[in-house]
DRENDO-1510 file (C-alpha; in Angstrom, 1 decimal, always signed):
<recs>
REC; n; res; u; v; w
REC; 1; MET; -19.1; -29.8; +26.1 .
REC; 2; THR; -18.6; -29.8; +22.4 .
REC; 3; ARG; -16.2; -27.6; +20.4 .
REC; 4; ALA; -17.6; -25.2; +17.7 .
REC; 5; ARG; -16.5; -25.5; +13.9 .
REC; 6; GLU; -14.2; -22.6; +13.0 .
REC; 7; PRO; -15.3; -21.2; +8.9 .
REC; 8; ILE; -12.5; -22.9; +6.5 .
REC; 9; PHE; -12.9; -18.8; +5.5 .
REC; 10; ASN; -13.4; -16.3; +7.4 .
REC; 11; VAL; -14.5; -13.7; +5.2 .
REC; 12; PRO; -17.3; -12.8; +4.4 .
REC; 13; THR; -19.5; -15.3; +1.9 .
REC; 14; VAL; -19.5; -11.5; +0.1 .
REC; 15; VAL; -16.6; -12.0; +0.0 .
REC; 16; LEU; -15.1; -15.1; -1.3 .
REC; 17; ALA; -17.7; -14.9; -3.6 .
REC; 18; VAL; -15.7; -12.0; -5.7 .
REC; 19; ALA; -12.6; -14.0; -5.3 .
REC; 20; ILE; -14.4; -17.2; -7.0 .
REC; 21; VAL; -16.4; -16.0; -9.8 .
REC; 22; LEU; -13.0; -14.1; -10.5 .
REC; 23; THR; -11.3; -16.7; -10.0 .
REC; 24; ALA; -13.5; -19.1; -12.7 .
REC; 25; ILE; -13.1; -16.2; -15.2 .
REC; 26; GLN; -9.5; -16.6; -15.3 .
REC; 27; ILE; -9.6; -20.9; -15.6 .
REC; 28; GLY; -12.2; -20.4; -18.1 .
REC; 29; ARG; -10.2; -18.2; -20.5 .
REC; 30; GLY; -8.1; -21.0; -20.1 .
REC; 31; PHE; -9.9; -23.5; -22.2 .
REC; 32; LEU; -10.2; -20.5; -24.9 .
REC; 33; SER; -8.5; -20.3; -28.3 .
REC; 34; GLU; -6.4; -17.4; -28.5 .
REC; 35; GLU; -9.4; -16.3; -31.3 .
REC; 36; THR; -12.2; -16.0; -28.9 .
REC; 37; ASP; -10.1; -14.9; -25.6 .
REC; 38; PHE; -8.7; -12.2; -27.3 .
REC; 39; GLY; -12.8; -11.5; -28.5 .
REC; 40; LEU; -13.5; -11.5; -24.7 .
REC; 41; LEU; -10.7; -9.3; -24.0 .
REC; 42; ILE; -11.9; -6.7; -26.5 .
REC; 43; GLU; -15.1; -7.4; -26.1 .
REC; 44; LEU; -15.0; -6.7; -21.7 .
REC; 45; ALA; -11.5; -4.7; -21.4 .
REC; 46; PHE; -11.9; -0.7; -21.6 .
REC; 47; ILE; -10.1; +1.1; -23.6 .
REC; 48; PRO; -10.0; +4.5; -23.4 .
REC; 49; ALA; -10.0; +5.6; -26.8 .
REC; 50; ARG; -13.0; +3.8; -27.9 .
REC; 51; GLU; -14.8; +5.0; -25.4 .
REC; 52; ILE; -13.4; +8.6; -26.2 .
REC; 53; SER; -14.1; +7.7; -30.2 .
REC; 54; LEU; -18.3; +9.3; -28.8 .
REC; 55; LEU; -16.8; +12.1; -29.2 .
REC; 56; ALA; -14.1; +12.7; -30.8 .
REC; 57; PRO; -14.0; +10.7; -33.3 .
REC; 58; SER; -10.8; +11.7; -34.5 .
REC; 59; ILE; -8.7; +9.8; -32.0 .
REC; 60; LEU; -8.7; +6.6; -33.7 .
REC; 61; HIS; -8.6; +7.8; -37.2 .
REC; 62; GLY; -5.3; +10.0; -36.3 .
REC; 63; ILE; -4.2; +6.6; -34.8 .
REC; 64; VAL; -4.4; +4.3; -37.4 .
REC; 65; ASP; -3.0; +7.5; -40.7 .
REC; 66; ARG; -0.2; +8.3; -38.2 .
REC; 67; GLY; +0.7; +3.9; -38.2 .
REC; 68; PRO; +3.0; +2.2; -35.7 .
REC; 69; GLN; +5.0; +4.5; -33.8 .
REC; 70; GLY; +8.4; +2.2; -34.4 .
REC; 71; ILE; +9.0; -0.9; -34.9 .
REC; 72; ASP; +9.1; -2.7; -31.1 .
REC; 73; ALA; +5.6; -5.5; -31.4 .
REC; 74; GLY; +4.2; -3.2; -28.8 .
REC; 75; ALA; +3.4; -0.3; -31.1 .
REC; 76; VAL; +3.0; -2.6; -33.9 .
REC; 77; ALA; +0.6; -4.2; -32.1 .
REC; 78; GLN; -1.5; -0.9; -30.3 .
REC; 79; TYR; -1.8; +0.1; -34.5 .
REC; 80; GLN; -3.0; -2.9; -35.4 .
REC; 81; LEU; -6.0; -2.9; -32.3 .
REC; 82; ALA; -6.6; +0.9; -33.5 .
REC; 83; ARG; -7.3; -0.7; -37.2 .
REC; 84; TYR; -9.1; -2.9; -35.6 .
REC; 85; LEU; -11.6; -0.3; -33.6 .
REC; 86; LEU; -11.8; +1.5; -36.7 .
REC; 87; ALA; -13.7; -0.9; -38.1 .
REC; 88; GLU; -14.8; -3.5; -36.4 .
REC; 89; SER; -16.2; -1.7; -32.5 .
REC; 90; GLY; -17.9; +1.3; -31.6 .
REC; 91; PRO; -17.9; +2.5; -28.0 .
REC; 92; GLN; -18.5; +0.3; -25.4 .
REC; 93; PRO; -19.9; +1.6; -21.8 .
REC; 94; TRP; -20.5; -1.4; -20.2 .
REC; 95; THR; -16.9; -1.9; -20.4 .
REC; 96; PHE; -16.1; +1.1; -17.5 .
REC; 97; LEU; -17.4; -2.0; -15.5 .
REC; 98; THR; -16.3; -4.8; -17.2 .
REC; 99; TYR; -12.1; -4.4; -16.8 .
REC; 100; CYS; -12.4; -5.7; -13.4 .
REC; 101; LEU; -13.8; -9.2; -14.9 .
REC; 102; LEU; -10.2; -9.7; -16.7 .
REC; 103; HIS; -7.1; -10.4; -15.3 .
REC; 104; GLU; -3.4; -10.8; -17.4 .
REC; 105; GLY; -2.7; -13.3; -15.7 .
REC; 106; TRP; -2.4; -15.6; -12.4 .
REC; 107; LEU; -0.3; -12.6; -10.8 .
REC; 108; HIS; -2.7; -10.5; -10.9 .
REC; 109; LEU; -5.5; -12.0; -9.8 .
REC; 110; GLY; -3.8; -13.5; -7.2 .
REC; 111; LEU; -2.1; -10.3; -5.5 .
REC; 112; ASN; -6.2; -8.9; -6.0 .
REC; 113; VAL; -7.9; -11.2; -4.1 .
REC; 114; VAL; -5.9; -11.3; -1.2 .
REC; 115; VAL; -6.3; -7.4; -1.1 .
REC; 116; LEU; -9.0; -8.4; -1.5 .
REC; 117; SER; -9.5; -10.6; +1.0 .
REC; 118; ALA; -7.5; -9.2; +4.0 .
REC; 119; LEU; -8.7; -5.4; +3.8 .
REC; 120; GLY; -12.3; -6.5; +1.7 .
REC; 121; THR; -13.3; -8.3; +5.5 .
REC; 122; PRO; -13.5; -5.4; +7.4 .
REC; 123; VAL; -15.2; -3.2; +4.9 .
REC; 124; ALA; -17.8; -5.9; +4.0 .
REC; 125; ARG; -18.7; -6.4; +7.2 .
REC; 126; ARG; -19.5; -3.3; +7.7 .
REC; 127; PHE; -21.0; -2.1; +4.5 .
REC; 128; GLY; -23.1; -5.3; +4.3 .
REC; 129; ALA; -22.7; -7.1; +0.7 .
REC; 130; LEU; -25.0; -5.4; -1.7 .
REC; 131; ARG; -23.5; -1.7; +0.1 .
REC; 132; PHE; -20.0; -3.8; -0.7 .
REC; 133; LEU; -21.3; -4.7; -4.4 .
REC; 134; SER; -22.1; -1.1; -5.0 .
REC; 135; LEU; -18.4; +0.3; -4.5 .
REC; 136; LEU; -16.6; -2.4; -5.5 .
REC; 137; ALA; -18.6; -1.3; -8.8 .
REC; 138; PHE; -18.1; +2.0; -8.5 .
REC; 139; GLY; -14.4; +2.4; -7.4 .
REC; 140; ALA; -14.3; +0.4; -10.9 .
REC; 141; LEU; -16.0; +2.7; -12.6 .
REC; 142; ALA; -13.4; +6.0; -11.2 .
REC; 143; GLY; -10.5; +3.4; -12.0 .
REC; 144; ALA; -11.5; +4.3; -15.4 .
REC; 145; LEU; -12.6; +7.7; -15.6 .
REC; 146; MET; -9.5; +8.4; -13.6 .
REC; 147; HIS; -7.8; +6.1; -16.4 .
REC; 148; LEU; -9.8; +8.1; -18.5 .
REC; 149; ALA; -8.5; +11.9; -18.1 .
REC; 150; VAL; -5.0; +10.6; -18.1 .
REC; 151; HIS; -4.9; +8.3; -21.0 .
REC; 152; PRO; -8.2; +9.3; -23.5 .
REC; 153; ALA; -6.2; +8.4; -26.7 .
REC; 154; GLU; -4.7; +4.9; -24.8 .
REC; 155; VAL; -5.9; +2.1; -27.0 .
REC; 156; ALA; -4.0; -0.3; -24.6 .
REC; 157; PRO; -6.4; -2.2; -22.9 .
REC; 158; LEU; -7.4; -2.1; -19.6 .
REC; 159; ILE; -7.8; -5.1; -16.9 .
REC; 160; GLY; -7.9; -6.1; -13.5 .
REC; 161; ALA; -9.6; -5.8; -10.8 .
REC; 162; SER; -7.4; -3.7; -8.9 .
REC; 163; ALA; -9.5; -0.6; -8.8 .
REC; 164; SER; -12.1; -1.7; -7.3 .
REC; 165; VAL; -9.8; -3.1; -4.5 .
REC; 166; SER; -8.1; -0.4; -4.2 .
REC; 167; ALA; -11.6; +1.6; -3.6 .
REC; 168; CYS; -11.8; -1.0; -0.7 .
REC; 169; MET; -8.4; -0.1; +0.9 .
REC; 170; GLY; -10.0; +3.4; +0.8 .
REC; 171; ALA; -12.9; +3.2; +2.5 .
REC; 172; ALA; -10.8; +0.9; +4.9 .
REC; 173; ALA; -8.6; +3.6; +5.4 .
REC; 174; ARG; -11.9; +5.8; +6.8 .
REC; 175; PHE; -12.3; +3.4; +9.8 .
REC; 176; VAL; -9.8; +1.2; +10.8 .
REC; 177; PHE; -7.4; +2.6; +12.3 .
REC; 178; ASP; -10.3; +5.1; +14.5 .
REC; 179; PRO; -10.6; +2.5; +17.4 .
REC; 180; LEU; -14.7; +2.8; +18.3 .
REC; 181; ALA; -15.3; +2.3; +14.4 .
REC; 182; ARG; -12.9; +0.5; +14.2 .
REC; 183; ARG; -15.2; -2.0; +17.4 .
REC; 184; GLY; -18.8; -0.9; +15.0 .
REC; 185; GLU; -19.3; +2.5; +16.3 .
REC; 186; THR; -20.2; +5.7; +13.8 .
REC; 187; ALA; -16.7; +6.4; +11.7 .
REC; 188; PRO; -15.4; +10.2; +11.9 .
REC; 189; PRO; -16.0; +12.6; +8.7 .
REC; 190; LEU; -13.8; +13.6; +5.9 .
REC; 191; LEU; -12.0; +16.1; +7.9 .
REC; 192; GLN; -11.1; +14.6; +11.4 .
REC; 193; SER; -9.9; +11.4; +9.2 .
REC; 194; LEU; -7.5; +13.9; +7.4 .
REC; 195; LYS; -6.7; +14.9; +10.9 .
REC; 196; ASN; -5.6; +11.6; +11.6 .
REC; 197; ARG; -1.0; +11.1; +11.5 .
REC; 198; THR; -1.9; +7.2; +11.0 .
REC; 199; VAL; -4.5; +7.4; +8.3 .
REC; 200; ILE; -2.3; +10.2; +6.8 .
REC; 201; SER; +0.2; +8.2; +7.3 .
REC; 202; PHE; -1.4; +5.0; +5.0 .
REC; 203; THR; -2.7; +7.1; +2.9 .
REC; 204; LEU; +1.2; +9.0; +1.3 .
REC; 205; GLY; +2.2; +6.0; +1.5 .
REC; 206; TRP; +0.0; +4.1; -0.8 .
REC; 207; PHE; -0.1; +7.5; -3.5 .
REC; 208; ILE; +3.4; +7.4; -3.5 .
REC; 209; ALA; +4.1; +3.7; -4.2 .
REC; 210; ASN; +1.2; +3.4; -6.4 .
REC; 211; ALA; +2.2; +6.0; -8.8 .
REC; 212; MET; +6.8; +4.4; -8.1 .
REC; 213; SER; +5.1; +0.9; -9.7 .
REC; 214; GLY; +3.3; +2.5; -11.7 .
REC; 215; LEU; +6.1; +5.3; -13.3 .
REC; 216; GLY; +8.3; +2.6; -13.5 .
REC; 217; ALA; +6.0; -0.3; -15.7 .
REC; 218; ASN; +5.4; -0.2; -19.4 .
REC; 219; PRO; +2.9; -2.7; -20.4 .
REC; 220; SER; +2.4; -4.2; -23.5 .
REC; 221; VAL; -1.9; -3.9; -25.7 .
REC; 222; LEU; -2.4; -7.1; -25.0 .
REC; 223; ALA; +0.5; -9.7; -23.7 .
REC; 224; ASN; +0.4; -8.1; -20.0 .
REC; 225; ALA; -2.3; -5.8; -20.0 .
REC; 226; SER; -2.9; -4.4; -16.7 .
REC; 227; ILE; -4.6; -1.4; -14.9 .
REC; 228; ALA; -3.0; +1.6; -14.7 .
REC; 229; TRP; -2.0; +3.4; -11.7 .
REC; 230; GLU; -4.4; +6.1; -12.2 .
REC; 231; ALA; -6.9; +3.7; -12.0 .
REC; 232; HIS; -5.5; +2.4; -8.9 .
REC; 233; ILE; -6.2; +6.6; -7.3 .
REC; 234; GLY; -9.3; +7.2; -8.6 .
REC; 235; GLY; -10.4; +3.2; -7.1 .
REC; 236; PHE; -8.8; +4.1; -4.1 .
REC; 237; LEU; -10.1; +8.5; -3.6 .
REC; 238; LEU; -14.2; +6.9; -4.4 .
REC; 239; GLY; -13.3; +4.9; -1.6 .
REC; 240; PHE; -11.7; +7.4; +0.7 .
REC; 241; LEU; -13.9; +10.8; +0.1 .
REC; 242; ALA; -17.3; +8.7; -0.5 .
REC; 243; PHE; -17.4; +6.5; +2.2 .
REC; 244; HIS; -20.6; +7.8; +4.4 .
REC; 245; PHE; -22.6; +7.3; +0.9 .
REC; 246; PHE; -22.0; +3.2; +1.5 .
REC; 247; ASP; -21.2; +3.3; +5.1 .
REC; 248; PRO; -24.7; +2.2; +7.6 .
REC; 249; ARG; -23.7; +4.5; +9.8 .
REC; 250; PRO; -24.9; +8.2; +10.3 .
REC; 251; VAL; -22.4; +10.6; +10.2 .
REC; 252; ASN; -21.4; +11.5; +13.9 .
REC; 253; LEU; -19.9; +15.7; +13.5 .
REC; 254; GLU; -19.7; +16.0; +16.8 .
REC; 255; MET; -16.3; +13.8; +19.0 .
REC; 256; PRO; -17.4; +11.4; +21.2 .
REC; 257; GLU; -16.4; +12.0; +24.6 .
REC; 258; GLY; -13.3; +10.8; +25.9 .
REC; 259; SER; -11.6; +11.0; +22.1 .
REC; 260; THR; -8.4; +12.4; +20.0 .
REC; 261; ASP; -8.3; +13.4; +17.0 .
REC; 262; GLU; -4.9; +12.5; +16.4 .
REC; 263; PHE; -3.4; +8.3; +16.9 .
REC; 264; THR; +0.1; +7.3; +16.4 .
</recs>
């Protein structure tokens, strides 16, 4: 008898491919000059004040007219970036998605890849490759929109795949805590999921942890540009609330016989 080979990476191909692409981009940035890497950052990062300038062009003008708010390096960098954007750049709508391709460093990338591998694996297996990639894209879009809504005049670049990863968390919360759905059957509808005490505890814990970490963070403009907690929440809500738009299984509004709507 021959023994079946175990795969080296026990994750779906699409999850592994996303991790490889993000890692390859991070490696490639290491070979760029500082000037070229800055240009790439400005080209791909999401900058709320730049995108909202299409509707409110006075925002960037106001930042430049006020001058640097303080003498610390972060304030000066924001002022200089606002001047650069005003002179060289207009709205770049593709950055609502492309910001998720860049990371501030290997730790930032590593955390996202680890969580993506853990929670993205069951989601990718349930959704399939195309639906999974769509979830990542819409999660990034939702994260950018949430960040824009909270910080419309922000000039600090927003980067990182955390919003997309958070969308996987939100989607996973809709079925991994249900025994039947976890085995591949129809997931509970939204209202039923909101009655599941495990789902509620997981969601509240996740929101509190993100709010606490976000409120205590103070990233600089360029050197430590990082994704904000608002973007995390935007991605999570997209995955949680829009789960059935991505799930290939039809919605079953009736409770399966012998099941319960609460799990502890």
